[in-house]
MARGU-270445 format. One record per residue: residue in one letter; x, y, z of N, C-alpha, C, O in turn. Coordinates in steps of 0.001 Angstrom, whole numbers, padded with zeros to 6 digits, always signed. Layout:
# MARGU-270445
aXYZXYZXYZXYZ...
This chain:
# MARGU-270445
x-053675+059852-000832-054802+060060+000081-055342+058727+000606-055280+057694-000061x-055862+058793+001801-056447+057593+002392-057808+057320+001776-058607+058233+001568x-058059+056060+001489-059341+055644+000931-059819+054427+001702-059012+053572+002068x-061127+054334+001956-061638+053132+002620-061539+051923+001686-061566+052068+000464x-061428+050764+002260-061412+049534+001471-062734+049390+000728-063754+049938+001146x-062706+048653-000370-063907+048477-001189-065051+047854-000396-066218+048144-000659x-064723+046998+000577-065764+046338+001364-065919+046951+002766-066457+046311+003670x-065452+048171+002935-065527+048840+004240-066970+049153+004616-067795+049467+003758x-067257+049063+005894-068565+049439+006428-068398+050855+006978-067700+051059+007971x-069030+051822+006339-068863+053230+006694-069934+053633+007706-071125+053412+007487x-069495+054221+008805-070414+054720+009828-070242+056229+009918-069157+056722+010225x-071311+056950+009650-071290+058404+009819-071607+058686+011285-072758+058589+011712x-070590+059031+012036-070754+059227+013477-070976+060691+013844-070868+061060+015014x-071281+061514+012867-071434+062954+013097-072453+063279+014181-072241+064176+014998x-073546+062549+014181-074638+062844+015115-074826+061743+016155-075869+061678+016805x-073826+060878+016318-073945+059742+017228-072996+059879+018410-071943+060509+018316x-073396+059274+019522-072507+059218+020681-071515+058073+020480-071680+057247+019582x-070502+058034+021312-069525+056946+021255-070222+055609+021492-069929+054624+020816x-071141+055576+022448-071866+054339+022741-072699+053876+021549-072774+052677+021280x-073321+054801+020839-074116+054442+019664-073229+053883+018550-073597+052909+017893x-072075+054491+018340-071142+054004+017320-070650+052611+017701-070582+051724+016850x-070314+052417+018953-069849+051110+019412-070913+050050+019181-070607+048958+018704x-072162+050362+019517-073259+049405+019317-073433+049082+017837-073644+047922+017484x-073347+050080+016973-073447+049826+015535-072347+048876+015071-072597+047960+014288x-071131+049101+015557-070008+048243+015162-070200+046816+015665-069983+045859+014922x-070602+046674+016913-070818+045341+017481-071935+044626+016727-071801+043449+016393x-073025+045323+016458-074137+044720+015719-073700+044284+014324-074095+043218+013851x-072889+045104+013670-072405+044757+012332-071524+043513+012378-071696+042598+011573x-070592+043478+013309-069708+042312+013430-070524+041064+013739-070283+040005+013159x-071483+041179+014644-072325+040029+014982-073129+039554+013778-073338+038351+013615x-073578+040465+012942-074356+040075+011763-073484+039378+010723-073996+038625+009894x-072186+039618+010756-071263+039024+009781-070597+037756+010301-069888+037075+009559x-070820+037437+011570-070188+036283+012193-071090+035061+012055-072297+035140+012285x-070500+033946+011683-071253+032702+011556-071388+032075+012935-070397+031881+013639x-072616+031762+013312-072861+031122+014606-072818+029611+014450-073287+029063+013452x-072248+028943+015448-072210+027473+015444-073084+026940+016535-073192+025725+016703
């Protein structure tokens, strides 16, 4: 069976639009990126 990675960021998109999910993903990546 498929299992998420131990450090996976899980997004429950059941009640979200595609745009909302995309924004959540972008915000998460930006929060994890080191700015120079």
